[in-house]
C-alpha positions as CSV (number, residue, x, y, z in Angstrom):
1,M,-4.6,-12.5,-4.5
2,R,-7.1,-9.6,-5.3
3,L,-5.6,-5.7,-3.6
4,L,-8.3,-3.8,-2.5
5,W,-7.7,-0.3,-3.3
6,W,-10.3,2.0,-1.8
7,W,-11.0,5.4,-4.2
8,L,-11.9,8.6,-2.5
9,V,-14.6,9.5,-3.7
10,S,-16.7,6.2,-4.5
11,C,-16.4,5.4,-1.2
12,A,-17.6,9.5,0.0
13,G,-20.4,8.8,-2.2
14,W,-22.1,5.0,-0.3
15,S,-24.6,4.3,2.4
16,M,-23.1,4.2,5.9
17,Q,-24.3,0.3,5.8
18,A,-22.0,-0.2,2.3
19,C,-18.9,1.5,4.1
20,A,-19.7,-0.7,7.5
21,G,-19.3,-3.7,4.7
22,E,-15.8,-4.2,4.6
23,A,-15.4,-4.6,8.9
24,A,-16.2,-8.1,7.0
25,L,-12.9,-8.4,5.7
26,L,-11.2,-8.4,9.3
27,F,-10.3,-11.3,11.2
28,G,-13.4,-11.9,12.4
29,H,-12.8,-8.9,15.6
30,D,-11.7,-5.4,15.4
31,D,-8.4,-5.0,17.7
32,R,-8.0,-1.7,16.2
33,R,-7.5,1.6,17.9
34,P,-7.4,5.3,17.3
35,V,-3.2,6.1,18.4
36,A,-2.0,9.2,19.2
37,V,0.1,11.2,16.5
38,S,2.5,12.7,18.2
39,E,3.6,10.2,19.6
40,A,6.9,7.4,18.5
41,P,5.7,5.6,16.3
42,W,2.5,6.5,14.9
43,Q,4.0,10.4,14.1
44,S,6.2,9.2,11.8
45,L,3.1,7.2,9.6
46,A,2.0,9.5,6.3
47,R,-1.2,9.7,5.2
48,I,-1.0,9.9,1.2
49,E,-3.5,10.7,-1.8
50,T,-3.0,10.7,-5.7
51,Q,-4.5,12.9,-8.5
52,G,-6.7,9.7,-9.1
53,D,-8.2,10.0,-5.7
54,N,-6.5,6.8,-4.0
55,L,-5.6,6.6,-0.6
56,C,-3.0,5.0,1.2
57,S,-0.4,5.1,4.5
58,G,3.1,5.3,4.2
59,V,5.8,5.5,6.9
60,L,8.9,8.3,6.8
61,I,12.1,6.4,7.3
62,E,14.7,9.2,6.0
63,P,14.7,13.0,6.2
64,Y,13.7,13.1,2.6
65,W,12.1,9.2,1.8
66,V,8.3,7.5,2.3
67,L,8.0,4.3,2.1
68,S,4.7,2.7,0.3
69,A,3.3,0.6,-1.9
70,G,4.0,0.8,-5.2
71,H,0.3,-0.2,-6.8
72,C,-0.7,2.7,-5.0
73,F,1.0,4.9,-8.0
74,L,-0.5,3.3,-10.9
75,T,-3.7,3.6,-12.7
76,Q,-5.8,1.0,-14.0
77,Q,-4.6,2.2,-17.9
78,G,-1.2,1.4,-15.9
79,E,0.1,4.9,-15.6
80,R,1.3,6.8,-13.2
81,D,-1.1,8.4,-10.6
82,P,0.9,11.3,-9.3
83,V,0.4,12.1,-5.5
84,R,-1.5,15.2,-4.9
85,S,-1.0,15.1,-0.9
86,L,1.4,14.0,1.8
87,T,1.1,14.6,5.2
88,L,2.6,13.0,8.5
89,A,0.6,12.2,11.1
90,G,3.2,14.3,13.8
91,S,2.5,16.9,11.9
92,Q,-0.3,18.2,9.4
93,Q,2.2,20.2,7.3
94,E,1.1,19.1,3.7
95,R,5.1,17.4,2.1
96,G,5.5,18.2,-1.5
97,V,6.9,14.8,-3.5
98,D,9.3,15.5,-6.3
99,S,9.7,11.5,-7.8
100,V,8.0,8.0,-7.1
101,F,10.3,5.3,-7.8
102,L,8.8,1.7,-7.9
103,P,9.6,-1.6,-9.5
104,T,9.9,-2.0,-13.2
105,R,9.0,-5.2,-12.5
106,L,5.8,-4.8,-10.4
107,K,3.2,-3.2,-13.1
108,A,3.8,-6.4,-15.4
109,G,2.1,-8.4,-12.8
110,L,-0.8,-6.1,-11.8
111,T,-3.9,-7.5,-13.4
112,P,-6.9,-4.2,-13.2
113,D,-10.0,-5.8,-12.1
114,G,-12.1,-2.4,-12.5
115,E,-11.9,-1.3,-8.7
116,G,-8.1,-2.6,-8.1
117,F,-6.0,-5.2,-9.5
118,D,-5.1,-8.7,-8.6
119,I,-1.8,-9.3,-8.4
120,S,0.0,-12.2,-9.5
121,P,2.5,-13.8,-6.2
122,E,5.7,-13.5,-8.5
123,A,4.7,-9.0,-8.1
124,G,3.4,-9.4,-5.0
125,A,7.2,-9.3,-3.3
126,F,8.1,-5.3,-4.9
127,D,4.9,-4.5,-3.8
128,V,6.4,-1.0,-2.6
129,A,7.2,2.8,-3.6
130,L,9.5,5.1,-2.6
131,L,8.6,8.9,-2.2
132,H,11.1,11.1,-2.5
133,L,9.9,14.9,-0.8
134,K,10.6,18.4,-2.3
135,E,12.3,19.2,1.4
136,A,13.7,17.2,4.4
137,V,11.5,16.7,7.5
138,T,12.7,18.4,10.6
139,D,10.4,17.6,13.3
140,V,9.6,13.9,12.3
141,A,11.6,11.0,13.5
142,P,11.9,8.7,10.2
143,L,11.7,5.0,11.6
144,P,14.0,3.4,10.2
145,I,14.4,-0.1,8.3
146,W,15.0,-3.8,9.4
147,P,18.2,-3.7,8.6
148,G,18.6,-8.2,9.3
149,S,18.7,-10.8,7.2
150,A,15.1,-12.5,5.9
151,S,16.0,-15.4,8.2
152,R,17.3,-13.3,11.0
153,L,13.8,-11.6,11.0
154,A,12.1,-15.0,10.4
155,G,13.5,-16.1,13.8
156,Q,12.6,-12.6,15.3
157,L,8.2,-13.1,14.6
158,A,9.0,-16.6,15.7
159,R,9.3,-14.9,19.3
160,Q,7.6,-11.4,18.7
161,S,4.3,-9.8,17.0
162,V,4.3,-6.7,15.6
163,S,1.9,-3.1,15.2
164,Q,0.0,-2.1,12.0
165,A,-1.4,1.2,11.8
166,G,-2.7,3.1,8.7
167,Y,-5.5,5.4,7.8
168,P,-8.3,2.8,6.3
169,V,-11.4,3.1,4.6
170,D,-13.9,3.3,7.1
171,H,-11.8,6.3,9.3
172,P,-9.7,8.1,6.3
173,D,-8.6,11.0,8.6
174,T,-7.8,8.6,12.1
175,L,-4.5,6.8,12.2
176,L,-5.6,3.8,13.9
177,A,-3.3,0.8,14.6
178,H,-3.5,-3.0,15.7
179,D,-1.0,-3.7,18.6
180,H,0.9,-7.3,18.7
181,C,-0.8,-9.0,15.6
182,R,1.1,-11.9,14.3
183,V,3.1,-12.8,10.9
184,E,2.7,-16.5,11.0
185,R,5.6,-16.4,7.9
186,I,8.0,-15.3,5.3
187,N,6.5,-17.1,2.6
188,E,8.7,-18.1,-0.2
189,R,7.7,-15.6,-2.2
190,G,9.5,-13.1,0.5
191,M,5.8,-12.2,1.9
192,L,4.9,-11.6,5.0
193,E,2.0,-13.6,5.4
194,H,0.2,-11.5,9.1
195,R,-3.0,-11.5,10.7
196,C,-3.2,-7.8,11.7
197,D,-6.9,-5.6,10.6
198,T,-6.2,-4.1,7.9
199,L,-9.0,-2.5,4.8
200,A,-8.3,-0.6,2.0
201,G,-6.5,2.4,2.7
202,D,-3.6,1.2,4.4
203,S,-2.2,-0.1,1.8
204,G,1.4,0.8,2.5
205,S,1.3,0.7,6.4
206,P,4.2,-0.4,7.8
207,L,4.5,-3.4,10.0
208,L,6.7,-2.2,12.9
209,L,8.9,-4.0,15.3
210,R,10.0,-2.7,18.6
211,T,13.6,-4.0,19.0
212,P,16.6,-3.0,21.6
213,A,17.5,-0.1,19.2
214,G,13.7,1.4,19.0
215,W,11.0,0.3,16.3
216,Q,12.2,-0.9,13.0
217,V,9.8,-1.6,9.9
218,V,9.7,-5.1,8.8
219,G,6.9,-4.8,6.0
220,V,5.1,-2.8,3.8
221,Q,1.0,-4.0,3.8
222,S,0.0,-5.2,0.3
223,S,-3.0,-6.6,-0.2
224,A,-5.6,-9.0,1.7
225,P,-8.3,-11.3,1.1
226,L,-11.8,-10.8,-0.3
227,A,-13.7,-11.4,2.5
228,A,-15.3,-15.3,2.2
229,Q,-11.5,-16.3,2.2
230,R,-10.7,-14.6,5.4
231,A,-11.1,-17.5,7.9
232,Q,-8.1,-19.1,5.3
233,A,-6.0,-16.5,4.0
234,N,-3.6,-13.9,5.4
235,N,-2.8,-10.4,4.9
236,L,0.5,-10.0,2.7
237,A,3.0,-7.7,3.1
238,V,6.5,-6.7,2.1
239,A,8.8,-8.1,4.0
240,L,12.1,-5.4,3.8
241,P,15.0,-7.9,3.1
242,T,13.2,-8.9,-0.3
243,V,13.7,-5.8,-1.1
244,Q,16.7,-4.1,0.0
245,P,19.2,-3.9,-2.4
246,L,16.5,-2.5,-4.2
247,L,15.7,0.4,-1.4
248,R,19.2,1.2,-1.5
249,H,19.7,1.6,-4.6
250,W,17.1,3.6,-4.8
251,L,18.2,5.5,-2.2
252,S,21.6,6.3,-4.1
253,Q,20.0,7.8,-7.0
254,P,20.9,11.5,-8.7
255,L,16.7,12.7,-8.9
256,S,14.5,14.3,-11.1
257,P,11.2,15.7,-11.4
258,S,8.3,12.7,-11.7
259,R,10.6,9.6,-11.7
């Protein structure tokens, strides 16, 4: 599955027609809408740029921690692509990042294609990153991650739709959400196959489930099919039960710069 990795500088030089062509990647109709960034859960979403001019999305899950997609922080040469800026939707204050945790098995499953990556099915389920902030966020509430099992999540998703929000290529400075989109299934690799409208730039954006306890993060957007495959293929997001042990491990680690 090809990862759609948007280079900010390149798109800035495209014609409007070229950037509008990304709309072919939506599921026949654009169901996204701008959301009020001062309101929950949208205030907890993050806009992330790397030093290599890559744009991705993320979500604050604890006062010091932002969850995103792992491939966002690797260059085509397989090197780390450090964070240049991170801003939460609910606060225009730029946040410093001192550590980025990536799964060791992810890099081996990424094949550069000149624009982005091809990602192997084995590596796709681990396409996550955890960013540690230099200072705790006190003015925006974090969104907790789904605490249950994959089977419990699958049962819930069979009965209930999700919402997704991020900063896509066609509106890089506007948080757009797709409410009430559906997850088709959790596949054998631990990925959520879903029909939320995403474009490049949405990588790392959360899939959100509204529960009696409040909004919870159940998935992290990883990849999308090519436009020609859109009618037959779903978007892929990492199901959080798949990476819960890894996230817990990272959260317990002593920190060092440029981790």
